[in-house]
LOGUZA-38549 format. One record per residue: residue number from 1; x, y, z of N, C-alpha, C in turn; residue in one letter. Coordinates in steps of 0.1 Angstrom, whole numbers, plus 2048, in hexadecimal, padded with zeros to 3 digits. Atoms other than C-alpha are relative to their C-alpha. Layout:
<rodos>
num|n_u|n_v|n_w|ca_u|ca_v|ca_w|c_u|c_v|c_w|residuo
NUM|X|Y|Z|X|Y|Z|X|Y|Z|a
...
</rodos>
This chain:
<rodos>
num|n_u|n_v|n_w|ca_u|ca_v|ca_w|c_u|c_v|c_w|residuo
1|800|80D|805|1C8|4D4|6DE|7F7|7F7|808|m
2|809|809|7F8|1B0|4B8|6E8|807|7F8|80A|v
3|7F8|807|7F6|1CC|4A7|6FA|802|808|80D|t
4|7FF|7F7|7F5|1CD|4C5|712|7F3|800|808|e
5|80C|7FF|7F8|1A9|4C1|71D|800|7F5|80B|l
6|7FF|809|7F5|1A9|4B2|73F|7F4|7F6|801|k
7|80B|80B|7FF|195|491|745|7FF|7FE|80F|i
8|801|801|7F2|188|494|768|7F2|7FC|805|v
9|80E|803|7FD|163|489|767|7FE|7F4|808|g
10|801|80D|7FA|169|466|773|7F6|7F7|7F9|g
11|809|808|807|150|459|75A|800|806|7F1|d
12|800|7FA|80E|14F|45C|733|7F5|809|7FE|p
13|80B|7F7|802|12D|46C|734|803|80E|806|a
14|7FD|7F3|7FA|139|488|74B|80B|806|7F9|l
15|7F5|7FA|808|159|48C|737|7FA|806|7F3|d
16|806|7FA|80C|142|492|719|7FA|80E|804|l
17|805|7F3|7FC|130|4AE|72C|80B|80A|802|v
18|7F5|7F7|7FD|152|4BC|736|808|804|7F4|n
19|7F9|7FB|80C|15D|4C2|712|7FD|80E|7FD|t
20|802|7F1|800|14F|4E5|717|804|806|80D|v
21|7FD|7F9|7F4|159|4FF|730|80E|803|803|g
22|7F2|7FC|7FF|17E|501|72C|804|808|7F5|d
23|7FD|7F6|80B|186|520|718|80E|7FF|7FA|d
24|7F3|802|805|1AA|516|715|802|7F6|7F6|r
25|7FF|80C|809|1A3|4F7|700|7F4|800|7F7|v
26|80B|800|80A|18F|4F5|6E0|7F6|7F4|803|a
27|80B|80A|7FE|16E|4E1|6E1|804|7F4|7F7|d
28|7FD|80B|809|177|4BE|6D4|7F5|7FC|7F7|p
29|80B|804|809|155|4BB|6C5|7FE|80A|7F4|l
30|801|7F7|80B|15C|4D6|6AC|805|7FA|7F3|e
31|7FC|807|80D|16E|4BF|693|802|7F2|803|d
32|801|80E|7FD|16E|49A|68F|80D|7FA|805|y
33|7F4|805|7FB|193|494|693|802|802|80F|a
34|7FF|7FE|7F2|193|4A4|6B5|7F7|7F8|808|s
35|80A|809|7F9|174|491|6BF|805|7F2|801|f
36|7FA|80E|800|184|470|6B5|80B|7FF|80A|a
37|7F4|800|7F7|1A4|479|6C8|7FB|800|80F|a
38|806|7FF|7F3|18F|482|6E7|7FA|7F3|804|w
39|807|80D|7FD|17B|462|6E5|80B|7F5|803|a
40|7F6|80A|7FC|19C|44E|6E6|805|803|80E|v
41|7FB|7FD|7F3|1A7|461|705|7F7|7FB|80B|r
42|809|804|7F6|188|458|718|7FD|7F1|7FF|i
43|801|80E|801|189|434|70C|7F4|7FA|7F9|g
44|80C|806|806|16A|430|6F7|803|7FA|7F2|v
45|7FB|807|80C|17D|427|6D7|80F|7FF|802|i
46|7F2|801|7FF|1A1|41D|6D1|806|808|7F5|d
47|7F9|7F7|80A|1BB|42F|6BC|7FF|7FB|7F2|e
48|802|805|80D|1B8|418|69E|7F2|804|7FA|a
49|80E|7FC|804|192|41F|69D|800|80F|7FD|t
50|800|7F2|802|198|444|6A1|807|804|7F2|a
51|7F9|7FD|80D|1B0|444|683|7F6|7FD|7F4|r
52|80A|804|80B|196|432|66D|7F5|80A|7FF|r
53|80B|7F7|800|17A|449|678|804|80E|7FB|l
54|7FC|7F3|804|18E|468|673|802|801|7F1|t
55|7FE|801|80E|198|45D|650|7F2|800|7F9|a
56|80E|801|806|173|455|648|7F9|80E|801|r
57|806|7F3|7FE|169|477|656|805|80A|7F5|a
58|7FB|7F8|80B|180|488|63D|7FA|7FD|7F3|r
59|806|804|80C|171|475|621|7F1|803|7FF|e
60|80F|7FD|7FF|14D|47C|62C|7FD|80B|809|h
61|802|7F5|7F7|14B|49F|63A|7F1|802|805|p
62|80D|7FF|7FB|125|4A0|63B|7FC|7F6|80C|p
63|803|80A|7F6|123|480|64F|808|803|80D|a
64|7F9|7FC|7F5|13E|48D|666|7F9|80B|808|a
65|808|7F5|7FA|12A|4AC|66C|7F4|7FC|808|g
66|80B|806|7F9|10C|498|675|804|7F9|80D|r
67|7FB|807|7F4|120|483|68D|803|80A|80B|a
68|7FD|7F6|7F6|12D|4A2|69F|7F4|807|805|l
69|80D|7FA|7FB|10A|4B1|6A1|7F9|7F6|80A|a
70|806|80A|7F7|0FE|490|6B1|808|800|80D|e
71|7F7|800|7F4|11C|492|6C9|7FC|80C|809|a
72|803|7F4|7F9|113|4B5|6D3|7F2|7FF|806|r
73|80E|802|7FB|0EE|4AB|6D7|801|7F6|80C|a
74|7FF|809|7F4|0F8|48E|6EE|806|807|80C|l
75|7FA|7F8|7F5|10E|4A5|702|7F5|809|807|r
76|80A|7F7|7FA|0F1|4BD|707|7F6|7F8|808|a
77|809|808|7F8|0DA|4A1|712|806|7FB|80D|v
78|7FA|805|7F4|0F3|492|72A|802|80B|80A|t
79|7FF|7F4|7F7|0F9|4B5|739|7F2|802|806|d
80|80E|7FD|7FA|0D3|4BA|73D|7FC|7F5|80A|a
81|803|80B|7F7|0D1|498|74F|807|802|80D|v
82|7F8|801|7F4|0EE|49A|767|802|80D|807|f
83|7FD|7F4|7F8|0F3|4BF|76F|7F5|803|80B|r
84|809|7FE|7F5|0D2|4C2|782|802|7F7|80C|p
85|7FE|809|7F6|0DB|4A3|795|80C|804|809|l
86|7F4|7FB|7F8|0FD|4B2|79F|7FC|80B|809|a
87|804|7F4|7F8|0EB|4D0|7AD|7F4|7FC|809|a
88|80C|804|7F8|0CF|4BB|7BF|802|801|80F|a
89|7FD|800|7F1|0E0|4BC|7E1|808|80C|803|a
90|7F9|7F3|7FC|0EE|4DA|7F4|80F|7FE|7FE|p
91|7F1|801|801|112|4CB|7F3|804|7FE|7F2|d
92|7FD|802|80E|110|4C7|7CD|7FF|7F2|7FC|g
93|802|80E|804|10A|4A2|7CE|7F2|7FD|7FB|s
94|80D|803|805|0ED|490|7BF|7F8|7F7|80A|a
95|806|809|7F7|0E3|47F|7DF|7F1|802|802|a
96|80E|7FE|7FF|0C1|48F|7DE|7F8|7F9|7F6|a
97|807|807|80B|0B8|47C|7BE|808|7F4|7FC|a
98|7F7|80B|804|0CB|45B|7BE|7FB|7F8|7F4|p
99|805|807|80B|0B3|44C|7A4|800|808|7F3|d
100|800|7F7|80C|0B7|469|78C|7F2|805|7FD|g
101|80D|7FC|803|092|470|78E|7FC|80E|805|s
102|805|7F4|7FA|090|48F|7A3|803|80D|7F9|a
103|7FC|7F3|806|0A3|4A9|790|802|800|7F1|a
104|7FF|800|80F|0A9|49E|76C|7F3|802|7F9|a
105|80D|7FD|807|08F|4AB|754|7FC|7F3|7F8|a
106|805|80C|807|079|48F|745|804|800|7F2|p
107|7FC|800|80F|080|49A|721|80E|7FC|7FE|d
108|7F2|803|801|0A5|498|727|802|7F1|802|a
109|7FF|80E|7FE|0A2|475|736|7FB|7F8|7F4|l
110|805|807|80B|08D|46A|719|809|800|7F4|a
111|7F7|7FF|80B|0A6|477|700|80D|7F7|802|r
112|7F5|808|7FD|0C2|465|712|7FD|7F1|7FE|l
113|804|80E|802|0AF|444|713|7FF|7FD|7F1|v
114|801|803|80E|0A8|447|6EE|80E|7FF|7F9|q
115|7F2|801|806|0CD|44D|6E5|807|7F4|805|r
116|7FA|80B|7FB|0D9|432|6FC|7FA|7F3|7FA|a
117|806|80B|806|0C0|41A|6EE|804|7FD|7F2|g
118|7FB|801|80E|0CB|421|6CA|80E|7FB|800|a
119|7F2|805|7FF|0EF|41B|6D5|800|7F1|803|a
120|800|80E|7FC|0E7|3FA|6E5|7FC|7F7|7F4|v
121|804|807|80C|0D6|3EF|6C4|80B|7FD|7F7|e
122|7F4|802|809|0F7|3F3|6B2|80B|7F8|807|r
123|7F5|807|7F9|10B|3E0|6CC|7FE|7F1|7FF|a
124|800|80E|7FE|114|3BC|6D1|805|7FD|80E|r
125|7FB|804|7F3|11B|3A9|6F1|80D|7F8|7FF|l
126|7F4|808|801|13E|39C|6F7|805|7FC|80E|e
127|7FB|804|7F2|14B|388|715|80E|806|802|p
128|7F3|7FA|7FD|167|39A|727|801|800|80F|r
129|7FE|800|7F1|175|394|74A|7F4|7FA|808|d
130|80B|807|7F9|159|37C|754|7F3|808|800|a
131|80C|7F9|801|13E|394|749|7FD|803|7F1|e
132|803|7FC|80E|12C|39F|729|800|80F|7FF|l
133|800|7F1|802|133|3C2|71C|7FB|803|7F2|v
134|804|7FB|80D|125|3D6|6FF|80C|805|7F8|l
135|7F5|7FD|80A|13C|3DA|6E1|7FA|805|7F3|v
136|805|7FA|80D|138|3EF|6C2|80B|7FE|7F6|w
137|7F7|802|80B|148|3E7|6A1|7FD|809|7F4|d
138|803|7F8|80C|14B|3F8|67F|806|80E|801|g
139|7FB|7F3|802|155|41A|673|7F6|80B|7FE|d
140|80A|7F6|800|135|42D|677|805|80D|807|h
141|7FA|7F4|7FA|13E|451|67F|7FA|804|80D|l
142|806|7FD|7F2|126|452|69D|804|7F5|80A|e
143|7FC|80B|7F7|137|433|6AC|805|805|80E|r
144|7FC|7FC|7F3|148|447|6C8|7F5|804|809|p
145|80B|7FB|7F8|126|454|6D3|7F9|7F5|807|l
146|808|80B|7FB|117|432|6DA|804|7FC|80E|w
147|7FC|803|7F2|12C|428|6F9|7FE|80C|809|p
148|802|7F4|7F7|128|44C|706|7F1|800|804|l
149|80E|800|7FD|102|44A|704|7FD|7F5|80A|a
150|802|80B|7F6|102|428|716|806|803|80D|v
151|7F9|7FC|7F3|11B|435|730|7F7|80A|808|a
152|809|7F6|7F9|103|452|738|7F4|7F9|806|a
153|80B|807|7FA|0E6|43B|73D|804|7F7|80B|l
154|7FB|808|7F6|0FB|423|751|802|808|80D|d
155|7FD|7F7|7F4|106|43F|768|7F3|804|807|l
156|80D|7FC|7FB|0E2|44B|76C|7FA|7F5|808|l
157|807|80C|7F9|0D6|428|775|807|7FB|80B|r
158|7F8|807|7F6|0F2|41B|789|809|809|809|s
159|7F9|7F7|7F8|104|439|796|810|7FE|7FF|g
160|805|7FB|7F3|116|442|7AC|7FC|80F|7FF|p
161|805|7F2|801|100|461|7A9|802|807|80D|l
162|7FE|7F9|7F4|106|468|7CD|80E|807|801|d
163|7F3|7FA|801|129|472|7C3|802|80A|7F5|r
164|800|7F7|80B|120|488|7A6|800|80E|806|l
165|7FF|7F2|7FC|12A|4AC|7AB|803|809|7F4|k
166|7FC|7F5|80A|12F|4CD|798|80B|807|806|a
167|7F4|7F9|7FB|150|4DE|79B|7FC|80E|805|c
168|803|7F3|7FB|14F|4FE|7B0|807|80B|7F8|e
169|7F8|7F5|807|167|510|798|7FD|800|7F1|g
170|803|800|80E|15A|506|776|7F3|7F8|7FD|c
171|80D|808|803|13C|4F5|764|802|7F1|800|p
172|7FE|80F|802|14B|4D2|764|7FA|7F8|80B|w
173|806|80A|7F7|13B|4B4|775|80B|7F5|802|l
174|7F7|80B|7FD|14E|498|786|7FA|7F7|80B|f
175|804|809|7F5|14A|47A|79D|80B|801|80B|l
176|7F7|7FE|7F4|159|480|7BF|804|7F2|806|d
177|7FC|80D|7FC|16C|460|7C6|809|801|80D|t
178|7F8|7FF|7F3|17F|46E|7E5|7F9|7F9|80B|s
179|805|809|7F5|17B|45A|805|7F5|808|808|r
180|809|7F8|7F8|169|476|818|7F6|809|7F8|n
181|809|7F9|809|157|484|7F9|801|80F|802|r
182|7FD|7F2|7FD|167|4A6|7FF|805|808|7F4|s
183|7FB|7F9|80C|172|4AE|7DB|7F6|80B|7FC|r
184|809|7F4|804|165|4D0|7D0|803|805|7F2|r
185|7FD|7FA|80D|177|4D6|7B0|803|7F4|7F6|w
186|7FD|80A|80A|17B|4C3|78F|80E|7FC|800|c
187|7F1|803|7FF|1A1|4C6|793|806|809|809|s
188|7F9|7F8|7F6|1B5|4D2|7B0|80B|809|7F9|m
189|7F6|7F9|807|1D0|4DD|797|7FB|80C|7F9|d
190|805|7F4|807|1B9|4F5|785|7F6|808|808|d
191|80A|7F8|7F9|198|500|795|803|801|80F|c
192|7FD|7FF|7F2|1A4|4F7|7B8|80B|80A|803|g
193|7F5|7F7|7FE|1C4|50A|7B5|7FC|80F|7FE|s
194|805|7F3|803|1B3|528|7A5|7F7|806|80C|r
195|808|7FC|7F5|199|529|7C1|808|804|80D|r
196|7F8|7FD|7F5|1B3|527|7DC|808|80D|7FF|k
197|7F8|7F4|802|1C8|542|7CC|7F7|80D|802|m
198|809|7F5|7FF|1A9|559|7CA|7FE|803|80F|r
199|802|7FE|7F2|1A3|553|7EF|80C|806|807|r
200|7F4|7FA|7FA|1C7|55A|7F8|802|80F|7FD|y
201|7FF|7F1|803|1C7|57B|7E5|7F6|808|807|r
202|80B|7F8|7F9|1A6|585|7F5|804|802|80F|a
203|7FB|7FF|7F2|1B5|57E|818|80B|80A|801|r
204|7F5|7F6|7FF|1D4|592|810|7FB|80E|7FE|r
205|806|7F3|802|1BF|5AF|803|7F9|805|80C|a
206|807|7FC|7F4|1AA|5AF|822|80A|803|80B|t
207|7F6|7FE|7F5|1C8|5AD|839|808|80D|7FE|a
208|7F9|7F4|803|1D8|5CB|827|7F9|80C|802|g
209|808|7F4|7FE|1BC|5E2|82E|802|807|80D|r
</rodos>
């Protein structure tokens, strides 16, 4: 179930990339209801919007299919932009390319800018907590994609890319917010525990020879 997919990226754009790679959980971009439920979990739409969009998707299957195809395309672009940055430095951080220019392919950057620009065109500005934020209205089936595209561009422009890492145990990306920047796994409960267990078993096997 989509509710079992861990949210560990630290940014909606990275959480989008991380919708693949966990064989225990179905890809939430395979059907619209799961996509909408996942979008609620990461905070890009609320539950009322998700219910309306899911109902609309049932009424308009071709449009829902196109929205899911666009979601998968945005995921691929976001992965193509951030994965090279996560591998740009020996420790897995993006410190070698803080402006996003050194490792991300130009065509991927151009596609991300195009998608984020189209998303901004559909937004309006709303004052919130002494600042202006982008807000999207309506029940267009691609609505959850727009804040994701903008989030990806914001992360690329403003970072913190020096905290971007790739998990040592799976394909997921995350922002290392630990104080000493020593986090190595997307989740200590999953990849971290599995890695430590493998090391423990290897030590016991070596000691038993």
